[in-house]
C-alpha positions in Angstrom: -12.1 9.7 6.1 -13.4 8.6 9.5 -14.4 4.9 10.0 -17.9 6.0 11.1 -18.5 7.6 7.7 -17.2 4.6 5.9 -19.5 2.3 7.9 -22.4 4.6 7.1 -21.7 4.2 3.4 -21.5 0.5 3.7 -24.8 0.3 5.5 -26.4 2.4 2.8 -25.1 -0.1 0.3 -26.6 -3.0 2.2 -30.0 -1.2 2.4 -30.0 -0.6 -1.4 -29.4 -4.3 -2.0 -32.1 -5.4 0.4 -34.7 -2.8 -0.7 -34.2 -3.2 -4.5 -37.5 -4.3 -6.1 -35.5 -6.7 -8.3 -33.4 -8.0 -5.4 -34.6 -11.5 -6.0 -34.3 -11.5 -9.8 -31.3 -11.7 -12.2 -28.8 -11.0 -9.6 -25.3 -11.8 -10.9 -22.0 -12.7 -9.2 -18.7 -12.1 -11.1 -15.3 -13.5 -10.2 -12.5 -11.9 -12.0 -8.7 -11.7 -12.1 -7.4 -8.1 -11.8 -4.0 -7.4 -13.3 -3.6 -4.2 -11.2 0.0 -3.7 -9.9 1.1 -0.5 -8.1 4.8 0.2 -7.9 4.9 3.9 -7.1 4.4 6.2 -4.1 6.2 7.4 -1.1 7.2 4.0 0.1 9.0 3.0 -3.1 10.5 6.5 -3.4 12.1 6.0 0.0 13.4 2.5 -0.9 15.1 3.9 -4.0 16.6 6.7 -1.9 17.7 4.2 0.8 19.6 2.2 -1.7 21.2 5.3 -3.2 22.2 6.5 0.3 24.2 3.3 0.9 26.0 3.7 -2.4 27.0 7.3 -1.6 28.2 6.1 1.8 30.4 3.5 0.2 31.9 6.1 -2.1 33.0 8.1 0.9 34.2 5.2 3.2 35.6 2.9 0.5 34.1 -0.2 2.1 32.5 -3.4 0.9 28.7 -3.0 0.2 26.3 -6.0 -0.3 22.6 -6.2 -0.7 19.7 -3.8 -1.3 15.9 -3.3 -0.6 13.4 -4.3 -3.3 10.4 -2.2 -4.4 6.9 -3.3 -3.5 4.2 -4.1 -6.0 0.5 -4.6 -5.0 -1.3 -7.1 -7.2 -2.5 -8.9 -9.2 -5.6 -9.9 -7.3 -8.9 -11.7 -7.5 -12.2 -9.8 -7.1 -15.8 -10.8 -6.3 -18.6 -8.5 -7.5 -22.3 -8.6 -6.8 -24.6 -6.8 -9.4 -28.2 -6.0 -8.5 -30.4 -5.0 -11.5 -32.3 -1.8 -10.9 -34.1 -0.6 -14.1 -33.5 -0.3 -17.9 -30.0 -1.8 -17.9 -28.8 0.0 -14.8 -27.5 -1.9 -11.9 -26.1 -1.5 -8.4 -22.6 -3.0 -7.9 -20.8 -4.1 -4.8 -17.2 -5.5 -5.2 -14.5 -6.6 -2.8 -11.0 -8.0 -2.9 -7.8 -8.3 -0.9 -4.1 -7.7 -1.6 -0.8 -8.2 0.2 2.8 -7.4 -0.7 5.9 -8.0 1.4 9.6 -7.4 0.6 12.6 -7.7 2.8 16.3 -7.2 2.4 19.6 -6.9 4.2 22.3 -4.4 3.4 25.8 -5.3 4.8 28.7 -2.9 4.9 32.3 -3.7 6.0 34.6 -0.7 6.6 38.0 -0.9 4.9 40.0 1.3 7.3 38.2 0.6 10.5 37.6 -2.7 12.4 33.8 -2.4 12.2 30.9 -3.6 10.1 27.2 -2.7 9.8 24.2 -4.8 8.9 20.7 -3.4 8.3 17.7 -5.8 7.8 14.4 -4.2 6.8 11.0 -5.7 6.1 8.1 -3.8 4.5 4.6 -5.2 4.3 1.4 -3.6 2.9 -2.0 -5.2 2.9 -5.4 -3.9 1.9 -9.1 -4.6 1.5 -10.5 -2.6 -1.5 -14.3 -2.2 -1.6 -16.1 -0.7 -4.6 -19.7 0.7 -4.5 -21.2 2.0 -7.7 -23.7 2.1 -10.5 -23.3 0.3 -13.9 -25.2 0.3 -17.2 -25.2 -2.6 -19.6 -26.5 -2.5 -23.2 -27.0 -5.5 -25.6 -25.5 -5.1 -29.0 -28.0 -5.2 -31.9 -26.1 -7.8 -33.9 -25.8 -10.3 -31.1 -28.3 -10.9 -28.3 -25.6 -12.6 -26.2 -23.0 -9.8 -26.3 -23.2 -6.8 -24.0 -21.1 -3.7 -23.4 -21.2 -2.0 -20.0 -19.8 0.9 -18.1 -19.7 1.7 -14.4 -18.4 4.2 -11.9 -18.5 4.8 -8.2 -16.6 5.0 -4.9 -13.4 3.1 -4.2 -12.7 2.5 -0.5 -9.6 0.7 0.8 -8.7 -0.3 4.4 -4.9 -0.4 4.6 -2.2 -1.7 7.0 1.5 -1.0 6.7 4.1 -2.9 8.8 7.7 -1.9 9.1 10.3 -4.0 10.8 14.0 -3.2 11.2 17.1 -4.7 12.9 20.3 -2.8 12.6 23.6 -4.1 13.9 26.9 -2.2 14.2 29.9 -4.3 15.2 32.9 -2.5 16.6 36.0 -4.6 17.2 35.6 -8.4 17.3 32.9 -8.8 19.9 31.1 -5.6 20.7 27.9 -5.1 18.7 25.2 -2.4 19.0 21.7 -3.8 18.2 18.7 -1.6 17.3 15.3 -3.1 16.6 12.2 -1.3 15.5 8.6 -2.6 14.9 5.8 -0.3 13.5 2.3 -1.0 12.5 0.1 1.7 10.8 -3.5 1.8 9.7 -5.4 4.1 7.4 -8.3 4.3 4.9 -8.4 5.6 1.3 -11.5 7.1 -0.3 -11.3 7.4 -4.1 -13.2 6.8 -7.3 -13.2 4.2 -10.0 -14.5 3.9 -13.6 -14.8 0.8 -15.7 -15.6 -0.2 -19.3 -16.0 -3.7 -20.6 -17.9 -6.4 -22.5 -19.5 -9.7 -21.6 -20.7 -12.6 -23.7 -23.2 -15.2 -22.6 -21.6 -18.6 -23.4 -24.6 -20.5 -21.9 -27.9 -19.4 -20.4 -26.6 -18.3 -16.9 -22.8 -17.9 -17.5 -20.9 -15.1 -19.2 -17.3 -14.3 -20.0 -16.3 -10.8 -19.0 -13.4 -8.6 -20.0 -12.9 -5.0 -18.9 -10.6 -2.1 -18.3 -10.7 -0.2 -15.0 -9.2 3.1 -13.8 -8.8 3.8 -10.1 -8.0 7.2 -8.5 -7.1 6.6 -4.8 -4.5 7.8 -2.3 -4.2 7.0 1.4 -2.6 9.2 4.1 -3.0 9.9 7.8 -1.3 6.6 8.8 -1.1 6.1 12.6 -0.2 3.2 14.8 1.9 1.7 17.6 5.7 1.3 17.6 8.3 -0.4 19.7 12.1 0.2 19.7 14.7 -2.0 21.4 18.3 -0.8 21.8 21.3 -2.7 23.2 24.6 -1.0 24.1 27.4 -3.5 24.4 29.8 -1.2 26.2 27.3 -0.3 28.9 25.8 -3.7 28.8 22.4 -2.0 28.9 19.1 -2.4 27.0 16.4 0.2 26.6 12.9 -0.4 25.2 10.5 2.3 24.2 6.8 2.0 23.2 4.3 4.6 21.9 2.2 5.7 19.0 3.5 7.3 15.8 2.3 9.0 12.6 3.8 8.3 9.3 5.7 11.2 7.6 7.5 11.7 4.3 10.3 14.2 4.0 13.8 14.9 2.7 16.7 14.9 5.1 20.4 15.9 4.8 22.9 13.8 6.8 25.9 15.2 8.5 28.4 13.6 6.0 27.3 15.2 2.7 25.1 18.0 1.3 22.7 15.7 -0.5 19.0 15.3 0.5 17.5 11.8 0.7 13.8 10.8 0.9 12.6 9.4 4.2 9.3 7.5 4.9 9.2 7.0 8.6 7.1 7.2 11.8 7.4 9.9 14.4 5.5 10.6 17.6 5.4 14.3 16.5 6.1 16.1 13.3 9.9 16.5 13.1 10.1 20.2 12.5 12.3 21.0 15.5 16.0 20.0 15.2 15.7 18.3 18.6 13.3 15.9 16.9 15.5 15.1 14.0 16.7 11.5 13.7 20.3 10.7 14.7 22.8 11.9 12.1 20.5 14.3 10.4 21.4 18.0 10.0 18.4 19.3 8.1 14.9 18.3 7.0 12.7 19.9 4.3 9.3 19.3 2.5 7.7 17.5 5.5 4.1 16.1 4.9 2.0 13.1 5.8 3.2 9.8 4.3 1.0 8.5 1.4 0.4 5.2 -0.4 -0.8 5.8 -3.9 -3.3 3.1 -5.0 -4.2 4.7 -8.4 -4.1 2.1 -11.2 -5.1 1.3 -14.8 -5.9 -2.4 -15.0 -7.4 -5.0 -17.2 -9.6 -7.8 -15.9 -11.0 -11.1 -17.1 -13.6 -13.0 -15.3 -16.8 -15.1 -15.3 -20.3 -13.9 -14.4 -22.9 -16.2 -12.9 -26.5 -15.0 -13.4 -29.2 -16.2 -11.1 
């Protein structure tokens, strides 16, 4: 979804709030704690495959392997929601929050039969600003005037940033070390849907306790952004730096040293369909598509609503 279309939707939301005939009455503000935690998708599939690849490499080279990469989880998070009453229990809802998750790890491998060692440091960081725009309906229960049930649904928009940093060192002999550094930053937006069901109880005149369950269907792709690579060759005593823009892809690749395919989540200036564009050491690539971050969740929330 283009940024212009997202901005248009947000402006429509603002106009609805301003033009509502009840905009000055019974507006409520809810602050809640959302237990949502996402631990699936292309990024974590690649992390699992990355760890498995090193274990397979160790089984072939009989070296000493230490360390691993950890999976990312997004959440829990706090949310702020504004509800504008419209008519007969219906309301307009505008909600926003923020999340950030970062994991880093170092894998070290010392070769038994060769005087060389490798160290691979990787940092993955994902941050996002989810915004929800929708309609809700609240109904007071007949046996208690302070207890309401409500349901809602609408659009779920997320502005995402993914950062990838890597520093790989290959030492040959006692003093010669190849150093490869990589920095990538990608941006994208996700346009999905949400549905919620909950209850709230007025503990005093203008304050209510809220509990609810929420389901989100959302997935982001089309990540693009700048990259920088920095490579040092100790034998040539030379350093080369490359900068450009990359798109994020997900695919399976087969290395030269076995017949097994491993998942890859990486940026390329162009889609790696030509063998000339394959990464170093890769013999074959299959199932290429855009890289995705899956934000779909089923979560439970507890919060407090202030009614004005």
